[in-house]
Each structure stands twice: as structure tokens, then as C-alpha cells.
KELO-163374 format. One record per residue (C-alpha): residue number from 1; residue in three letters; x, y, z. Coordinates in nm, 4 decimals. Layout:
# KELO-163374
+-----+-----+----------+----------+----------+
!   k !   r !       c1 !       c2 !       c3 !
+-----+-----+----------+----------+----------+
! NUM ! ala !        X !        Y !        Z !
...
+-----+-----+----------+----------+----------+
//
This chain:
# KELO-163374
+-----+-----+----------+----------+----------+
!   k !   r !       c1 !       c2 !       c3 !
+-----+-----+----------+----------+----------+
!   1 ! unk !   2.9037 !  23.8104 !  10.3432 !
!   2 ! unk !   2.9436 !  23.6157 !  10.0195 !
!   3 ! unk !   2.9640 !  23.9416 !   9.8216 !
!   4 ! unk !   3.2355 !  24.0658 !  10.0553 !
!   5 ! unk !   3.4335 !  23.7459 !  10.0036 !
!   6 ! unk !   3.4044 !  23.7782 !   9.6258 !
!   7 ! unk !   3.5114 !  24.1423 !   9.6445 !
!   8 ! unk !   3.8056 !  24.0508 !   9.8664 !
!   9 ! unk !   3.9094 !  23.7771 !   9.6234 !
!  10 ! unk !   3.8912 !  24.0182 !   9.3286 !
!  11 ! unk !   4.1052 !  24.2760 !   9.5115 !
!  12 ! unk !   4.3607 !  24.0092 !   9.6068 !
!  13 ! unk !   4.3804 !  23.8915 !   9.2458 !
!  14 ! unk !   4.4316 !  24.2489 !   9.1217 !
!  15 ! unk !   4.7053 !  24.3084 !   9.3781 !
!  16 ! unk !   4.8780 !  23.9867 !   9.2742 !
!  17 ! unk !   4.8580 !  24.0820 !   8.9048 !
!  18 ! unk !   4.9935 !  24.4306 !   8.9783 !
!  19 ! unk !   5.2874 !  24.2935 !   9.1790 !
!  20 ! unk !   5.3763 !  24.0447 !   8.9063 !
!  21 ! unk !   5.3582 !  24.3192 !   8.6420 !
!  22 ! unk !   5.5880 !  24.5475 !   8.8421 !
!  23 ! unk !   5.8380 !  24.2632 !   8.8858 !
!  24 ! unk !   5.8514 !  24.2103 !   8.5083 !
!  25 ! unk !   5.9365 !  24.5704 !   8.4163 !
!  26 ! unk !   6.3073 !  24.5477 !   8.5198 !
!  27 ! unk !   6.3347 !  24.2294 !   8.3129 !
!  28 ! unk !   6.2267 !  24.4164 !   7.9996 !
!  29 ! unk !   6.4797 !  24.6925 !   8.0596 !
!  30 ! unk !   6.7522 !  24.4347 !   8.1241 !
!  31 ! unk !   6.6733 !  24.2567 !   7.7976 !
!  32 ! unk !   6.6875 !  24.5793 !   7.5967 !
!  33 ! unk !   7.0216 !  24.6729 !   7.7549 !
!  34 ! unk !   7.1836 !  24.3343 !   7.6909 !
!  35 ! unk !   7.0577 !  24.3133 !   7.3314 !
!  36 ! unk !   7.1812 !  24.6643 !   7.2564 !
!  37 ! unk !   7.5178 !  24.5819 !   7.4133 !
!  38 ! unk !   7.5560 !  24.2653 !   7.2049 !
!  39 ! unk !   7.4755 !  24.4527 !   6.8853 !
!  40 ! unk !   7.7250 !  24.7251 !   6.9753 !
!  41 ! unk !   7.9951 !  24.4631 !   7.0369 !
!  42 ! unk !   7.9287 !  24.2901 !   6.7030 !
!  43 ! unk !   8.1996 !  24.5043 !   6.5418 !
!  44 ! unk !   8.0008 !  24.6176 !   6.2407 !
!  45 ! unk !   7.7111 !  24.8470 !   6.1585 !
!  46 ! unk !   7.4466 !  24.9119 !   5.8955 !
!  47 ! unk !   7.6522 !  25.1708 !   5.7064 !
!  48 ! unk !   7.9552 !  24.9433 !   5.6725 !
!  49 ! unk !   7.7395 !  24.6475 !   5.5646 !
!  50 ! unk !   7.5421 !  24.8566 !   5.3180 !
!  51 ! unk !   7.8460 !  24.9951 !   5.1372 !
!  52 ! unk !   8.0269 !  24.6591 !   5.1499 !
!  53 ! unk !   7.7366 !  24.4843 !   4.9771 !
!  54 ! unk !   7.7467 !  24.7355 !   4.6916 !
!  55 ! unk !   8.0911 !  24.6118 !   4.5910 !
!  56 ! unk !   8.2303 !  24.9597 !   4.5309 !
!  57 ! unk !   8.4920 !  25.1653 !   4.7093 !
!  58 ! unk !   8.3487 !  25.4503 !   4.9145 !
!  59 ! unk !   8.5494 !  25.7296 !   5.0720 !
!  60 ! unk !   8.5866 !  25.7046 !   5.4464 !
!  61 ! unk !   8.4557 !  26.0597 !   5.4802 !
!  62 ! unk !   8.1240 !  25.9558 !   5.3262 !
!  63 ! unk !   8.0999 !  25.6567 !   5.5585 !
!  64 ! unk !   8.1775 !  25.8700 !   5.8643 !
!  65 ! unk !   7.9237 !  26.1312 !   5.7569 !
!  66 ! unk !   7.6546 !  25.8670 !   5.7172 !
!  67 ! unk !   7.7371 !  25.7157 !   6.0582 !
!  68 ! unk !   7.7163 !  26.0573 !   6.2196 !
!  69 ! unk !   7.3747 !  26.1152 !   6.0595 !
!  70 ! unk !   7.2480 !  25.7894 !   6.2121 !
!  71 ! unk !   7.4127 !  25.8510 !   6.5492 !
!  72 ! unk !   7.6482 !  25.5529 !   6.5138 !
!  73 ! unk !   7.9486 !  25.7687 !   6.5999 !
!  74 ! unk !   7.8228 !  25.8146 !   6.9584 !
!  75 ! unk !   7.9313 !  25.6046 !   7.2552 !
!  76 ! unk !   7.7366 !  25.2968 !   7.3576 !
!  77 ! unk !   7.5754 !  25.4723 !   7.6524 !
!  78 ! unk !   7.4622 !  25.7670 !   7.4430 !
!  79 ! unk !   7.3188 !  25.5432 !   7.1702 !
!  80 ! unk !   7.1300 !  25.3280 !   7.4200 !
!  81 ! unk !   6.9899 !  25.6186 !   7.6189 !
!  82 ! unk !   6.8806 !  25.7984 !   7.3014 !
!  83 ! unk !   6.7054 !  25.4857 !   7.1768 !
!  84 ! unk !   6.5454 !  25.4141 !   7.5165 !
!  85 ! unk !   6.4179 !  25.7713 !   7.5540 !
!  86 ! unk !   6.2649 !  25.7653 !   7.2064 !
!  87 ! unk !   6.1152 !  25.4193 !   7.2601 !
!  88 ! unk !   5.9515 !  25.5246 !   7.5876 !
!  89 ! unk !   5.7882 !  25.8081 !   7.3935 !
!  90 ! unk !   5.6521 !  25.5698 !   7.1298 !
!  91 ! unk !   5.9212 !  25.6278 !   6.8680 !
!  92 ! unk !   6.1150 !  25.3151 !   6.7691 !
!  93 ! unk !   6.3121 !  25.5045 !   6.5066 !
!  94 ! unk !   6.3632 !  25.4481 !   6.1370 !
!  95 ! unk !   6.5361 !  25.1606 !   5.9597 !
!  96 ! unk !   6.9041 !  25.2280 !   5.8892 !
!  97 ! unk !   6.8688 !  25.0441 !   5.5576 !
!  98 ! unk !   6.5348 !  25.1505 !   5.4087 !
!  99 ! unk !   6.4596 !  25.4629 !   5.6117 !
! 100 ! unk !   6.1083 !  25.3302 !   5.6830 !
! 101 ! unk !   5.9504 !  25.3796 !   6.0235 !
! 102 ! unk !   6.0316 !  25.0707 !   6.2287 !
! 103 ! unk !   5.6919 !  25.0407 !   6.3951 !
! 104 ! unk !   5.5111 !  25.0781 !   6.0623 !
! 105 ! unk !   5.7246 !  24.8081 !   5.8991 !
! 106 ! unk !   5.6857 !  24.5796 !   6.1969 !
! 107 ! unk !   5.3081 !  24.6125 !   6.2123 !
! 108 ! unk !   5.2833 !  24.5450 !   5.8388 !
! 109 ! unk !   5.4593 !  24.2100 !   5.8814 !
! 110 ! unk !   5.2875 !  24.1122 !   6.2074 !
! 111 ! unk !   4.9587 !  23.9694 !   6.0666 !
! 112 ! unk !   5.1513 !  23.7040 !   5.8700 !
! 113 ! unk !   5.3312 !  23.5859 !   6.1848 !
! 114 ! unk !   5.0073 !  23.5877 !   6.3848 !
! 115 ! unk !   4.8403 !  23.3742 !   6.1163 !
! 116 ! unk !   5.1279 !  23.1269 !   6.1148 !
! 117 ! unk !   5.1257 !  23.1123 !   6.4946 !
! 118 ! unk !   4.7528 !  23.0512 !   6.5158 !
! 119 ! unk !   4.7595 !  22.7735 !   6.2570 !
! 120 ! unk !   5.0620 !  22.6075 !   6.4220 !
! 121 ! unk !   4.9065 !  22.6197 !   6.7699 !
! 122 ! unk !   4.5824 !  22.4729 !   6.6389 !
! 123 ! unk !   4.7606 !  22.1902 !   6.4589 !
! 124 ! unk !   4.9830 !  22.1232 !   6.7611 !
! 125 ! unk !   4.6807 !  22.0898 !   6.9894 !
! 126 ! unk !   4.5025 !  21.8603 !   6.7436 !
! 127 ! unk !   4.8078 !  21.6324 !   6.7245 !
! 128 ! unk !   4.9693 !  21.6377 !   7.0681 !
! 129 ! unk !   4.6641 !  21.6363 !   7.2955 !
! 130 ! unk !   4.4871 !  21.3227 !   7.1640 !
! 131 ! unk !   4.8167 !  21.1415 !   7.0994 !
! 132 ! unk !   4.9441 !  21.2205 !   7.4497 !
! 133 ! unk !   4.6215 !  21.1061 !   7.6137 !
! 134 ! unk !   4.6112 !  20.7923 !   7.3997 !
! 135 ! unk !   4.9726 !  20.7092 !   7.4854 !
! 136 ! unk !   4.8989 !  20.7498 !   7.8579 !
! 137 ! unk !   4.5853 !  20.5365 !   7.8450 !
! 138 ! unk !   4.7688 !  20.2641 !   7.6474 !
! 139 ! unk !   5.0720 !  20.2828 !   7.8749 !
! 140 ! unk !   5.3535 !  20.0472 !   7.7616 !
! 141 ! unk !   5.1282 !  19.8913 !   7.4963 !
! 142 ! unk !   5.2383 !  19.8738 !   7.1279 !
! 143 ! unk !   5.0469 !  20.1931 !   7.0453 !
! 144 ! unk !   5.2193 !  20.3802 !   7.3281 !
! 145 ! unk !   5.5603 !  20.2581 !   7.2148 !
! 146 ! unk !   5.4881 !  20.3623 !   6.8559 !
! 147 ! unk !   5.3745 !  20.7103 !   6.9623 !
! 148 ! unk !   5.6785 !  20.7514 !   7.1867 !
! 149 ! unk !   5.9087 !  20.6507 !   6.9014 !
! 150 ! unk !   5.7408 !  20.9052 !   6.6743 !
! 151 ! unk !   5.7803 !  21.1674 !   6.9456 !
! 152 ! unk !   6.1495 !  21.0834 !   6.9807 !
! 153 ! unk !   6.2020 !  21.1191 !   6.6050 !
! 154 ! unk !   6.0174 !  21.4507 !   6.5985 !
! 155 ! unk !   6.2261 !  21.5856 !   6.8867 !
! 156 ! unk !   6.5502 !  21.4735 !   6.7225 !
! 157 ! unk !   6.4895 !  21.6636 !   6.3987 !
! 158 ! unk !   6.5519 !  22.0403 !   6.3989 !
! 159 ! unk !   6.3036 !  22.2685 !   6.2274 !
! 160 ! unk !   6.5217 !  22.3408 !   5.9248 !
! 161 ! unk !   6.5640 !  21.9659 !   5.8568 !
! 162 ! unk !   6.1885 !  21.9034 !   5.8880 !
! 163 ! unk !   6.1327 !  22.1968 !   5.6534 !
! 164 ! unk !   6.3653 !  22.0501 !   5.3894 !
! 165 ! unk !   6.1996 !  21.7075 !   5.4143 !
! 166 ! unk !   5.8529 !  21.8556 !   5.3716 !
! 167 ! unk !   5.9686 !  22.0735 !   5.0836 !
! 168 ! unk !   6.1213 !  21.7709 !   4.9099 !
! 169 ! unk !   5.8289 !  21.5306 !   4.9489 !
! 170 ! unk !   5.5187 !  21.7512 !   4.9572 !
! 171 ! unk !   5.6485 !  22.0323 !   4.7405 !
! 172 ! unk !   5.8909 !  21.8843 !   4.4867 !
! 173 ! unk !   5.8117 !  21.5109 !   4.4651 !
! 174 ! unk !   5.4320 !  21.5223 !   4.5028 !
! 175 ! unk !   5.3744 !  21.8835 !   4.3991 !
! 176 ! unk !   5.0927 !  21.9252 !   4.6508 !
! 177 ! unk !   5.2083 !  22.2474 !   4.8119 !
! 178 ! unk !   5.4207 !  22.5457 !   4.7038 !
! 179 ! unk !   5.7830 !  22.5225 !   4.8179 !
! 180 ! unk !   5.8206 !  22.8997 !   4.8486 !
! 181 ! unk !   5.5364 !  23.1048 !   4.9909 !
! 182 ! unk !   5.3605 !  23.3254 !   4.7380 !
! 183 ! unk !   5.1767 !  23.5598 !   4.9715 !
! 184 ! unk !   5.0166 !  23.4789 !   5.3051 !
! 185 ! unk !   4.7337 !  23.2537 !   5.1922 !
! 186 ! unk !   4.6329 !  22.9241 !   5.3509 !
! 187 ! unk !   4.8011 !  22.7123 !   5.0831 !
! 188 ! unk !   5.1333 !  22.8894 !   5.1312 !
! 189 ! unk !   5.0981 !  22.8605 !   5.5104 !
! 190 ! unk !   5.0578 !  22.4807 !   5.5215 !
! 191 ! unk !   5.4238 !  22.3831 !   5.4852 !
! 192 ! unk !   5.5604 !  22.6254 !   5.7469 !
! 193 ! unk !   5.2694 !  22.5341 !   5.9750 !
! 194 ! unk !   5.3478 !  22.1637 !   5.9439 !
! 195 ! unk !   5.7163 !  22.2316 !   6.0080 !
! 196 ! unk !   5.6452 !  22.4134 !   6.3327 !
! 197 ! unk !   5.3666 !  22.1812 !   6.4471 !
! 198 ! unk !   5.5648 !  21.8581 !   6.3999 !
! 199 ! unk !   5.8472 !  21.9642 !   6.6304 !
! 200 ! unk !   5.6137 !  22.1095 !   6.8939 !
! 201 ! unk !   5.3726 !  21.8163 !   6.8847 !
! 202 ! unk !   5.6554 !  21.5689 !   6.9368 !
! 203 ! unk !   5.7716 !  21.7580 !   7.2455 !
! 204 ! unk !   5.4331 !  21.8330 !   7.3983 !
! 205 ! unk !   5.2870 !  21.4890 !   7.3350 !
! 206 ! unk !   5.5377 !  21.3466 !   7.5833 !
! 207 ! unk !   5.4527 !  21.6194 !   7.8338 !
! 208 ! unk !   5.0798 !  21.5558 !   7.8033 !
! 209 ! unk !   5.1421 !  21.1821 !   7.8384 !
! 210 ! unk !   5.3481 !  21.2360 !   8.1541 !
! 211 ! unk !   5.0899 !  21.4702 !   8.3075 !
! 212 ! unk !   4.8010 !  21.2310 !   8.2403 !
! 213 ! unk !   5.0007 !  20.9287 !   8.3597 !
! 214 ! unk !   5.0872 !  21.1055 !   8.6845 !
! 215 ! unk !   4.7208 !  21.1769 !   8.7521 !
! 216 ! unk !   4.6124 !  20.8245 !   8.6587 !
! 217 ! unk !   4.8417 !  20.6864 !   8.9288 !
! 218 ! unk !   4.6936 !  20.8926 !   9.2133 !
! 219 ! unk !   4.4703 !  20.7605 !   9.4892 !
! 220 ! unk !   4.1561 !  20.9452 !   9.3840 !
! 221 ! unk !   4.1592 !  20.7606 !   9.0508 !
! 222 ! unk !   4.1847 !  20.4242 !   9.2272 !
! 223 ! unk !   3.9020 !  20.5287 !   9.4594 !
! 224 ! unk !   3.6818 !  20.6320 !   9.1666 !
! 225 ! unk !   3.7443 !  20.2997 !   8.9942 !
! 226 ! unk !   3.6580 !  20.1140 !   9.3164 !
! 227 ! unk !   3.3218 !  20.2964 !   9.3238 !
! 228 ! unk !   3.2451 !  20.1683 !   8.9759 !
! 229 ! unk !   3.2914 !  20.4919 !   8.7836 !
! 230 ! unk !   3.3803 !  20.4279 !   8.4205 !
! 231 ! unk !   3.7307 !  20.4948 !   8.2920 !
! 232 ! unk !   3.6107 !  20.7530 !   8.0378 !
! 233 ! unk !   3.4314 !  20.9566 !   8.3067 !
! 234 ! unk !   3.7380 !  20.9461 !   8.5319 !
! 235 ! unk !   3.9628 !  21.0493 !   8.2448 !
! 236 ! unk !   3.7623 !  21.3451 !   8.1138 !
! 237 ! unk !   3.6008 !  21.4758 !   8.4334 !
! 238 ! unk !   3.8821 !  21.4228 !   8.6826 !
! 239 ! unk !   4.2182 !  21.3426 !   8.5288 !
! 240 ! unk !   4.2071 !  21.5962 !   8.2468 !
! 241 ! unk !   4.0836 !  21.8689 !   8.4812 !
! 242 ! unk !   4.3776 !  21.8096 !   8.7149 !
! 243 ! unk !   4.6254 !  21.7880 !   8.4263 !
! 244 ! unk !   4.5022 !  22.1085 !   8.2610 !
! 245 ! unk !   4.7468 !  22.3271 !   8.4568 !
! 246 ! unk !   5.0416 !  22.1487 !   8.2988 !
! 247 ! unk !   4.8813 !  22.1434 !   7.9550 !
! 248 ! unk !   4.7874 !  22.5113 !   7.9826 !
! 249 ! unk !   5.1470 !  22.6019 !   8.0661 !
! 250 ! unk !   5.2738 !  22.4096 !   7.7645 !
! 251 ! unk !   5.0321 !  22.5869 !   7.5332 !
! 252 ! unk !   5.1261 !  22.9263 !   7.6768 !
! 253 ! unk !   5.4937 !  22.8567 !   7.6190 !
! 254 ! unk !   5.4132 !  22.7383 !   7.2675 !
! 255 ! unk !   5.2415 !  23.0652 !   7.1853 !
! 256 ! unk !   5.5360 !  23.2614 !   7.3179 !
! 257 ! unk !   5.7963 !  23.0572 !   7.1351 !
! 258 ! unk !   5.6038 !  23.0714 !   6.8086 !
! 259 ! unk !   5.5364 !  23.4440 !   6.8171 !
! 260 ! unk !   5.9002 !  23.5112 !   6.8923 !
! 261 ! unk !   6.0817 !  23.2200 !   6.7358 !
! 262 ! unk !   5.9558 !  23.1590 !   6.3833 !
! 263 ! unk !   6.2479 !  23.3424 !   6.2227 !
! 264 ! unk !   6.4268 !  23.0402 !   6.0730 !
! 265 ! unk !   6.1118 !  22.8784 !   5.9344 !
! 266 ! unk !   5.9869 !  23.2072 !   5.7910 !
! 267 ! unk !   6.3213 !  23.2614 !   5.6199 !
! 268 ! unk !   6.3272 !  22.9082 !   5.4725 !
! 269 ! unk !   5.9801 !  22.9362 !   5.3216 !
! 270 ! unk !   6.0111 !  23.3111 !   5.2483 !
! 271 ! unk !   5.7071 !  23.3707 !   5.4671 !
! 272 ! unk !   5.6721 !  23.7466 !   5.4903 !
! 273 ! unk !   5.6465 !  23.7843 !   5.8686 !
! 274 ! unk !   5.8378 !  23.9536 !   6.1469 !
! 275 ! unk !   6.0766 !  23.6582 !   6.1778 !
! 276 ! unk !   6.2042 !  23.6994 !   5.8219 !
! 277 ! unk !   6.2148 !  24.0742 !   5.8787 !
! 278 ! unk !   6.4411 !  24.0165 !   6.1802 !
! 279 ! unk !   6.6764 !  23.7839 !   5.9920 !
! 280 ! unk !   6.7142 !  24.0387 !   5.7117 !
! 281 ! unk !   6.7776 !  24.3113 !   5.9698 !
! 282 ! unk !   7.0458 !  24.1011 !   6.1424 !
! 283 ! unk !   7.2239 !  24.0408 !   5.8124 !
! 284 ! unk !   7.2268 !  24.4146 !   5.7431 !
! 285 ! unk !   7.3023 !  24.5213 !   6.1045 !
! 286 ! unk !   6.9812 !  24.7252 !   6.1037 !
! 287 ! unk !   6.9882 !  24.8030 !   6.4770 !
! 288 ! unk !   6.6478 !  24.9741 !   6.5162 !
! 289 ! unk !   6.4713 !  24.6854 !   6.3411 !
! 290 ! unk !   6.6624 !  24.4238 !   6.5436 !
! 291 ! unk !   6.5827 !  24.6064 !   6.8656 !
! 292 ! unk !   6.2146 !  24.6170 !   6.7730 !
! 293 ! unk !   6.2183 !  24.2398 !   6.7235 !
! 294 ! unk !   6.3966 !  24.1877 !   7.0561 !
! 295 ! unk !   6.1359 !  24.4026 !   7.2296 !
! 296 ! unk !   5.8613 !  24.2045 !   7.0574 !
! 297 ! unk !   6.0046 !  23.8744 !   7.1800 !
! 298 ! unk !   6.0612 !  24.0063 !   7.5320 !
! 299 ! unk !   5.7109 !  24.1493 !   7.5638 !
! 300 ! unk !   5.5528 !  23.8301 !   7.4291 !
! 301 ! unk !   5.7399 !  23.6034 !   7.6709 !
! 302 ! unk !   5.6777 !  23.8361 !   7.9647 !
! 303 ! unk !   5.3049 !  23.8654 !   7.8911 !
! 304 ! unk !   5.2635 !  23.4927 !   7.8296 !
! 305 ! unk !   5.4344 !  23.4101 !   8.1580 !
! 306 ! unk !   5.2259 !  23.6737 !   8.3347 !
! 307 ! unk !   4.9020 !  23.5287 !   8.1975 !
! 308 ! unk !   5.0126 !  23.1764 !   8.2928 !
! 309 ! unk !   5.0934 !  23.2932 !   8.6481 !
! 310 ! unk !   4.7556 !  23.4626 !   8.6811 !
! 311 ! unk !   4.5726 !  23.1543 !   8.5550 !
! 312 ! unk !   4.7681 !  22.9386 !   8.7987 !
! 313 ! unk !   4.6735 !  23.1797 !   9.0749 !
! 314 ! unk !   4.3053 !  23.1509 !   8.9863 !
! 315 ! unk !   4.2857 !  22.7794 !   8.9089 !
! 316 ! unk !   4.5022 !  22.6352 !   9.1868 !
! 317 ! unk !   4.3834 !  22.7205 !   9.5403 !
! 318 ! unk !   4.7178 !  22.6064 !   9.6836 !
! 319 ! unk !   4.8929 !  22.8945 !   9.5080 !
! 320 ! unk !   4.6379 !  23.1504 !   9.6268 !
! 321 ! unk !   4.6676 !  23.0288 !   9.9851 !
! 322 ! unk !   5.0462 !  22.9874 !   9.9726 !
! 323 ! unk !   5.0224 !  22.6170 !  10.0520 !
! 324 ! unk !   5.3096 !  22.3856 !   9.9598 !
! 325 ! unk !   5.1974 !  22.1562 !   9.6766 !
! 326 ! unk !   5.3652 !  21.8652 !   9.8479 !
+-----+-----+----------+----------+----------+
//
């Protein structure tokens, strides 16, 4: 009987995962359509930008011939359908600027972004988790107020401003770290990692604090204290377990935002990842490369949300049973 129940639970989980995956497919197609439409409406193209940057006059016939070779003379619908058909067959095209295969170029830059993401997530967890818990435990005490003020300051500063501050003090004034990345080594990764981790830690520390505070105010915590259970046992064995759903969601969103949203920081520090590749492609109107980056971001966010939904489904019985959390 127990084996049957386990088998039934596994089948139900697979059905749920399959349904969620099917629901996400139209979202991906919608994102590709909207991004392609926005690029088409931008009013420029890679050929125009390329010849404009050379600073020389080029005959219109040459420009038109080059556009025709790249398929830029076709209507929006024809361009999109051609790209979509090729993409579904594993061909993301070639760069309009360099002529390099888009997938090859993208995969060459991907390890640098993955390294930066991993280091930033690790540093964010090491900063935000203990600080958030400490702020909740010392609720409205001087330490809590100081941590909340630091969180407010971190949230108020955009990434590019944090990057400039770190470059000035750690790179120029103290000379501890290189201002511009020279490769993808650990030393070059520290400044961009700090830039990303400071902003995320400031935001997620408040979320962790709120989640832990909410659990600390519930009846089961008061009951455990009345039975003489120590505060540390209550915190780590009960409160943190209940708050892990919220914390897990925050970390999942962090991974998604970092993998897809490091473009500005990578460009500032000249970190040779997919974010800098995307910024360069946008400046040159390199549509295939931009579309590859859009697909990358869409797939990352869709997969991260899918994994978070599946973990919620497994960890929270109320979701599996369809019970209202209230």
C-alpha cells in the first residue's frame, strides 16, 4: 500500500511538472515575438550602423545589396518566421557584424557569466542570510536598526554607482583589485561580484528578516518557548524550516536575474561574458546576437520559475492538496 502511495505521488508530481512546462511554452514564443518586433521597430539595422561607424560614404546600392544578403529587406513577418524556423532546428544564425556563428560565440562567453553568477550568489547568501536572521532576532534593537539602515543604503544605490565607488576606493585609491578585468580569473571577478552582491544582499536581507520575523510571531513558537525549548533550537529547527520556502524563492529569483541581468556590470568592468556581448550587439543592431540573448534570459527565467514551482509543490503539502494557505 505504501509503495502504491509513493508511486501515485511520483506520477502526480510528473503530471504537475508536465502541465507547468506546457504552460510555459507559449510564454517563450510570446517573448521571442515581442523582442523581434521591438528590434524591427528600432528604425535601424546592423548594415546601417556598421557603415555609419566607418565614417565613410557608401553607395546606397551597396547597402541595399548587403541588407538583401542578410534578409533585412524582407517584411517583419518573413524575417521572424525565417528566424523562428531556423531556431527550432537548432540554428540561431550568424552575427551580422562578425559573421561568427551565434551559438558558438554565445557558448564561448557563457562560462564567464556562470562564474560571475556563482560567486555573486555565494557572496549574497553569506551576507544576506546571517544578517537577515540577526536583524530578526534583534528586532528593533540597535543592531537591527543598523542593519536595516545598511540595507536601505544598499537598495538606494544602483549597480553602476556601486561599481564606480568600488572602482574608486578598492581599485584606484587602495590599489587592491584591478579596475578593468584582465581575463576571467578570481582577482578580476571580485569587483563585479561585490557590485552585484551588495545590491542583492541589501534587498534580500530585508526579505529574510521579514520571513523570519513572521514565523517568530506564530503560535507554535510561543508554544515551544512555553515548553522550555531553547531559542536556538526553535530558530534553526522550526523557524528556518518554515521560512525556507520564502528564502528559496528569493535565491531562485537571484539566480535568474544574475544569469540574465549582468549586462551593465559586465560592460563597466569589461568582464567578457554574455552580458557584455549583448550590450555590444545592441549598439551594433546585431539582431541574431540580441535574439540569442533574449532567448537566454527567457529560458533562464522560465526554468527558474518552473523549478521554484516544483519545489513548492514538493515542500508545501497545502499546494499539493490544493488547500488555501489561509
